[in-house]
C-alpha positions, 0 to 999 in steps of 0.5 A: 405057319411058314411053307416053303416053296423050293427054288433049284437053279437051271444048272440044278447046282444050288436048291434054295427053300423060300420062306412063303408067307404074307404074299411074299417070299422070305431069305436070309442074305446067306440065302440070297448070297446062296441063291446070287451066286455071290458073295454076302458083302456083296447081298448085304452092301446093295441093300445098305445102298438101296435103304439108304438111296430109299429104293425100299423101306428096311421097315416093309421089307425085312422082318426079324425072326429065330433058326437053329443051326446046327453049330457042331454038334449043337443046336444053338437059335440065331435071330435073323434078319429076313429079306422080302421078294421086293428085297430079294429082286432090289438084290438081284437086280443090282448083282446083275448075274445070271442066277439073278436074271433065272431067278427074276424069270421065274419069280414073274411066272411060276412064283407069281402064281403060286402066291396068287393061287396057293398051287402050281401046275407042272407043265412041263411033266 
């Protein structure tokens, strides 16, 4: 069973649900685009270059999954490619957006603690 981690951008404008499974988190290209506030074409181009440059292995950083989407009045099951935290961070470094910097800071502290311990305390509250 997957669990989800809710990431909220510092400006509070966007919330992204990260799928937590197998010691990593997973996002689609569309979700990465929303996370970094860039186009899906931009994310796709960066991923293409990351794999072509052999910075990361596609087999080690991707997973196929089915998701149910609402299209109009019907629910449709679609196959999507999910990318793990290594791929998400690699794209984040390449897009060089403020959102990328925010996410990398969050991932290196809060997310890392969650993946190691299985929980995180909200010390600010």
